[in-house]
C-alpha positions in Angstrom: -1.4 -43.7 2.1 1.4 -41.7 3.7 3.2 -39.1 1.2 6.7 -40.0 0.8 8.0 -37.1 -1.0 7.1 -33.5 -1.0 8.8 -29.8 -1.7 8.2 -26.3 -0.8 9.4 -22.8 -2.1 10.4 -20.8 -5.5 12.8 -22.1 -8.1 14.1 -20.3 -11.5 16.3 -17.8 -12.8 14.0 -14.8 -11.6 13.7 -15.6 -7.9 16.1 -13.9 -5.4 16.3 -14.5 -1.6 14.7 -17.5 -1.7 15.1 -21.3 -1.9 13.3 -24.6 -3.1 13.7 -27.8 -1.0 12.3 -31.0 -1.6 12.4 -34.0 0.6 12.4 -37.7 -0.5 11.7 -40.2 2.8 13.4 -43.6 2.3 13.2 -46.5 4.8 17.3 -46.7 5.4 20.3 -45.2 3.9 20.5 -41.7 6.0 20.4 -38.5 5.1 21.7 -37.3 1.6 21.7 -34.0 1.0 22.4 -32.3 -2.4 23.2 -28.2 -2.1 23.0 -25.9 -5.3 24.0 -22.5 -4.4 26.1 -19.7 -6.0 27.3 -18.9 -2.1 27.9 -22.7 -1.3 32.1 -21.8 -1.0 31.5 -19.2 1.7 27.9 -20.3 3.2 27.5 -23.9 2.3 28.5 -25.7 5.1 26.1 -23.3 7.7 23.5 -23.9 5.0 24.1 -27.8 5.3 24.5 -27.5 9.3 21.0 -25.8 9.6 19.1 -28.5 7.6 20.6 -31.3 9.3 19.6 -29.9 12.6 15.9 -28.8 11.2 15.5 -32.7 10.1 16.9 -34.0 13.2 14.2 -31.6 15.2 11.5 -33.1 12.8 13.0 -37.3 13.7 13.6 -37.1 10.0 16.5 -40.0 9.6 16.2 -41.4 6.5 15.5 -38.9 3.5 17.1 -37.6 0.2 17.2 -34.1 0.6 17.5 -31.8 -2.4 18.1 -27.6 -1.9 18.7 -24.7 -4.6 19.0 -21.7 -3.1 19.1 -18.2 -4.4 20.5 -16.5 -1.5 18.1 -17.0 1.4 18.5 -15.9 4.6 18.2 -18.7 7.2 14.8 -17.9 8.6 13.8 -18.5 4.6 15.5 -21.8 4.3 13.8 -22.8 7.8 10.6 -22.0 6.3 11.0 -23.8 3.0 12.5 -27.3 4.6 9.4 -26.7 7.4 6.9 -26.2 4.6 8.2 -29.7 3.1 7.7 -31.6 6.2 4.5 -30.3 6.8 3.4 -31.2 3.5 4.8 -34.7 4.4 2.7 -34.7 7.5 5.4 -35.7 9.5 5.8 -32.8 11.5 3.7 -33.7 15.0 2.5 -30.6 15.5 5.9 -29.2 15.9 7.4 -25.7 14.9 10.9 -24.8 13.7 10.8 -21.3 15.4 13.6 -18.7 14.5 14.8 -16.8 17.3 13.2 -12.8 17.1 16.2 -10.9 15.6 14.7 -7.2 16.6 12.9 -6.0 19.5 9.2 -5.5 18.9 7.2 -2.3 20.7 3.4 -2.2 20.8 1.6 -0.3 19.0 -1.3 2.1 19.4 -5.1 1.9 18.6 -4.9 5.7 17.6 -1.9 6.4 15.4 -1.1 7.6 11.8 -2.1 5.1 9.2 -1.8 7.1 5.7 0.0 4.4 3.5 0.2 0.7 4.0 2.4 -1.3 1.9 1.2 -4.3 0.7 3.9 -7.2 0.7 3.2 -10.8 -1.2 4.1 -13.1 1.8 5.4 -15.6 -0.6 8.2 -13.2 -1.9 11.2 -12.5 0.1 12.9 -10.2 -1.9 10.1 -7.9 -1.8 10.2 -8.0 2.0 13.4 -7.8 3.3 14.2 -3.9 2.9 10.4 -2.8 2.5 10.8 -0.7 5.7 13.3 1.7 4.3 10.6 3.1 2.2 8.4 3.8 5.5 5.0 3.4 5.2 3.2 3.9 8.2 2.2 -0.1 8.0 3.9 -2.9 6.2 1.2 -5.7 5.2 2.8 -9.1 4.8 0.0 -10.5 2.7 -1.7 -14.1 2.6 -4.7 -13.3 0.5 -4.9 -12.2 -2.9 -0.8 -12.0 -4.3 -0.7 -15.7 -2.8 -1.9 -18.5 -5.0 -4.1 -21.1 -3.8 -1.7 -23.9 -3.8 0.9 -22.5 -1.7 -1.0 -20.8 1.1 -0.3 -23.8 3.0 4.0 -22.8 3.3 3.2 -19.1 2.7 2.0 -18.6 6.1 4.9 -20.6 7.8 7.1 -18.1 5.7 5.2 -15.3 7.0 5.0 -16.4 10.7 9.3 -16.4 10.3 9.1 -13.3 8.4 8.0 -11.5 11.4 10.3 -12.7 13.5 13.1 -12.1 11.4 12.2 -9.1 9.5 13.4 -5.5 10.7 10.1 -3.1 10.2 12.1 -0.5 10.9 9.4 1.4 12.8 6.6 0.4 10.3 3.0 -1.4 12.0 3.6 -4.8 11.5 0.3 -5.9 9.6 -0.8 -9.3 8.2 -4.0 -9.9 5.9 -5.1 -12.9 6.4 -7.1 -15.2 4.0 -11.0 -15.1 3.6 -13.0 -17.0 6.5 -12.6 -20.0 7.4 -9.1 -20.2 5.7 -8.2 -17.0 7.7 -8.5 -18.6 11.1 -5.9 -21.3 10.4 -3.3 -18.7 9.3 -4.3 -16.8 12.9 -2.7 -20.1 14.6 0.7 -19.0 12.8 0.9 -15.7 12.8 -0.8 -14.1 16.0 2.1 -15.8 18.6 4.4 -13.6 16.6 3.3 -10.0 17.8 1.3 -9.1 14.7 0.1 -5.2 15.3 -2.9 -5.1 13.1 -4.6 -8.1 11.4 -6.7 -7.4 8.2 -9.9 -9.6 7.6 -10.7 -9.5 4.1 -14.3 -9.8 2.3 -16.4 -9.0 5.7 -19.5 -9.1 4.9 -21.3 -9.4 8.9 -20.0 -8.6 12.7 -20.2 -12.2 13.2 -16.8 -12.6 11.2 -15.3 -9.9 13.1 -16.0 -11.6 16.6 -14.9 -15.1 15.2 -11.5 -13.5 14.9 -11.7 -12.1 17.8 -12.8 -14.8 19.5 -9.4 -16.7 17.9 -6.9 -14.5 18.9 -8.3 -14.6 22.5 -7.8 -18.0 22.8 -4.2 -18.2 20.7 -2.9 -15.7 23.3 -4.5 -17.2 26.3 -2.1 -19.8 26.0 0.7 -17.8 24.9 3.6 -16.9 28.0 2.2 -13.7 29.6 5.3 -12.1 28.1 4.8 -12.7 24.6 1.4 -11.2 24.0 1.2 -8.8 22.3 -1.9 -6.3 21.2 -3.4 -7.4 18.1 -6.1 -5.2 16.6 -8.1 -6.0 13.6 -9.0 -3.6 10.4 -11.9 -5.4 8.2 -11.9 -4.5 4.8 -15.1 -4.1 3.3 -15.3 -5.5 0.0 -19.0 -6.6 -1.7 -22.8 -4.8 -1.1 -23.1 -7.0 1.7 -20.3 -5.5 3.5 -21.3 -2.1 2.8 -25.0 -2.7 4.1 -23.5 -3.6 7.3 -20.4 -1.6 7.4 -21.5 0.0 11.0 -22.1 -3.0 12.7 -18.7 -4.6 11.4 -17.0 -1.3 12.5 -18.7 -1.9 15.9 -17.9 -5.6 16.2 -14.9 -5.4 18.0 -13.2 -3.0 20.5 -9.8 -4.3 18.9 -11.1 -2.7 15.5 -8.9 0.3 14.7 -10.3 0.9 10.9 -12.4 0.2 8.2 -10.9 -0.3 4.8 -12.6 -0.8 1.8 -11.7 -2.8 -1.3 -12.9 -1.7 -4.4 -11.7 -4.6 -7.1 -13.9 -7.0 -5.7 -16.6 -4.3 -4.7 -17.0 -3.4 -8.3 -16.9 -6.9 -9.2 -19.7 -7.7 -6.5 -21.7 -4.7 -8.6 -21.2 -6.2 -12.0 -19.6 -3.1 -12.8 -15.9 -1.4 -13.8 -13.9 0.5 -11.5 -13.4 3.8 -13.0 -10.9 6.6 -12.7 -13.9 9.0 -11.6 -15.2 6.5 -9.2 -19.2 7.3 -9.7 -19.6 3.5 -8.9 -18.3 3.4 -5.8 -18.9 7.3 -4.1 -21.9 5.3 -2.0 -19.5 2.8 -0.8 -16.8 4.7 0.3 -19.2 7.6 1.8 -20.9 4.7 3.8 -17.9 3.2 5.2 -16.2 6.7 6.0 -19.6 7.6 8.4 -19.7 4.1 9.8 -16.2 4.1 11.0 -16.5 7.8 12.1 -19.7 6.8 14.1 -17.7 4.0 15.7 -14.7 6.1 16.8 -12.4 4.4 14.1 -10.4 5.2 10.9 -11.4 5.1 7.5 -8.8 3.4 5.2 -9.1 3.8 1.4 -8.5 1.4 -1.2 -5.4 1.1 -3.3 -4.5 3.1 -6.8 -3.8 0.3 -9.0 -1.7 2.4 -11.7 1.6 2.6 -10.5 2.7 4.4 -13.4 0.3 7.1 -12.9 1.7 9.5 -9.8 -0.7 12.6 -11.3 -3.9 10.2 -10.6 -2.8 8.9 -7.3 -2.4 12.4 -6.1 -5.6 13.5 -7.1 -7.4 10.2 -5.7 -5.4 11.0 -2.2 -6.7 14.3 -2.6 -10.4 13.6 -3.0 -10.2 10.5 -0.5 -9.1 13.2 1.8 -11.8 15.6 1.3 -14.1 12.7 1.8 -12.7 11.9 5.3 -10.5 9.0 4.6 -7.3 9.0 6.7 -5.4 6.6 4.7 -4.7 4.5 1.1 -3.4 1.2 0.4 0.0 1.1 -1.5 0.8 -1.5 -3.9 4.1 -0.3 -5.0 7.4 1.8 -2.8 6.8 4.9 -4.9 3.3 5.4 -4.2 4.0 6.2 -0.3 6.1 9.5 -0.6 3.3 10.7 -2.8 0.5 9.8 -0.5 2.1 11.3 2.7 2.7 14.7 1.1 -0.9 14.6 -0.3 -2.1 13.7 3.0 -0.2 16.3 4.7 -2.2 19.1 6.1 -2.2 22.4 4.1 -0.9 25.7 5.5 -4.2 27.3 5.9 -5.4 24.1 7.9 -2.1 24.0 10.0 -2.6 27.9 11.0 -6.5 27.0 11.8 -5.4 24.1 14.2 -2.7 25.8 15.7 -5.1 28.8 16.6 -8.1 26.4 17.8 -5.1 24.5 19.9 -3.7 28.0 21.6 -7.4 28.5 22.4 -8.0 25.3 24.0 -4.7 25.7 26.0 -5.7 29.2 27.0 -8.8 28.4 28.0 -7.8 25.4 30.3 -5.3 27.5 32.0 -8.1 29.6 33.1 -10.1 27.4 34.1 -12.6 28.3 31.7 -15.1 25.2 30.9 -15.8 26.7 27.3 -13.1 26.9 24.6 -14.0 29.8 21.8 -12.2 31.3 19.4 -13.0 34.9 18.2 -17.4 34.6 18.3 -17.4 30.8 17.7 -17.8 28.2 20.4 -15.3 25.0 20.0 -16.5 21.6 20.9 -14.3 18.7 21.9 -14.6 17.2 18.5 -13.3 20.2 16.9 -10.1 20.5 19.2 -9.6 16.5 18.8 -9.3 17.2 14.8 -6.9 20.4 15.2 -4.5 18.0 17.5 -4.3 15.5 14.9 -3.4 17.7 12.5 -1.0 19.4 14.5 0.6 16.0 15.1 0.5 14.9 11.5 2.0 18.4 10.5 4.8 18.0 13.0 5.4 14.3 11.8 5.9 15.5 8.3 8.4 18.4 9.3 5.6 21.3 8.5 5.7 22.8 12.2 8.7 22.7 14.4 8.5 21.3 17.9 8.6 24.7 19.2 5.7 26.1 17.3 3.8 27.8 20.2 7.1 30.0 20.5 6.7 31.3 17.2 
């Protein structure tokens, strides 16, 4: 039996920057729209006009539509209306897309990913200004932070957010759901110029190849100007995933990093996660070696106690010492702490400067061998030194004219 009623969105006293929409289909009577909004005097006419435009787009002629608005921006209202229409099953595969609001520049496979901030995909209030905190990446999450019953409408909201949010230079990331559901997420988000897709709970290389194949198929159907370089970051969260870490890391040329999620990993082991991390030391070491062997980045898990800044600093320093390139964040206040803790120390910068200067001098002199003092310098050492210099420049530790100092 066909549905005649559906709803989507959030409602209640704690809701901000969102709305709730319900649609009751009727056989006659036209459109009856009941809008409740604290800003109805200012924006009521434009909100109602947008909803009528969408109902006409989806060919809905007779319905009672109720909207409770809590300061939602147009792209959020659009997502909530479309979510209700999809649940009615009368969308006929059509999508009502907001216009692109900001230009999107391509990312790079090798760039700093010290911090990536998780943002629940169903919470616009947490997304709108997240870029001002300047993490290296913003993750719109479709997985653990989203309740199972609203995953269908959340992927529509995330799609619209990608087209409408100012990421302020942060890398545009989406964590999809565990496969096979995650493949449905790709249909919505890949056309929206995502930089990195985080793939959770990866246990085999075949899963990554499946995601890569799906992305390739989606992009092949897009106009050439709309195709965007999308990379992958598998997340290892089980004992089997750790065992297969290197094959997973090598499974696709789209892989830019290998991340670890310790909450699910320790649960899989049947143990508890501790601050000391003895229970996860083996897994983290395996992941770092797998990432390095595959030529991609190693990304550490989140630090879950947002109030413990000292613990976070210690955790980041440990991660850096092990060889990790970055760490997950669940609160904006963690970002600056992570960046500072990952920043190179003075002695690291001084050593890197000497290596780079020696490398450049050898190049000018046409020498095929680079040495510093009595020690030979091989290419991986130079590459690491250049990365240290780049990070010091980005963090303001070094001036652009450091060679002249």
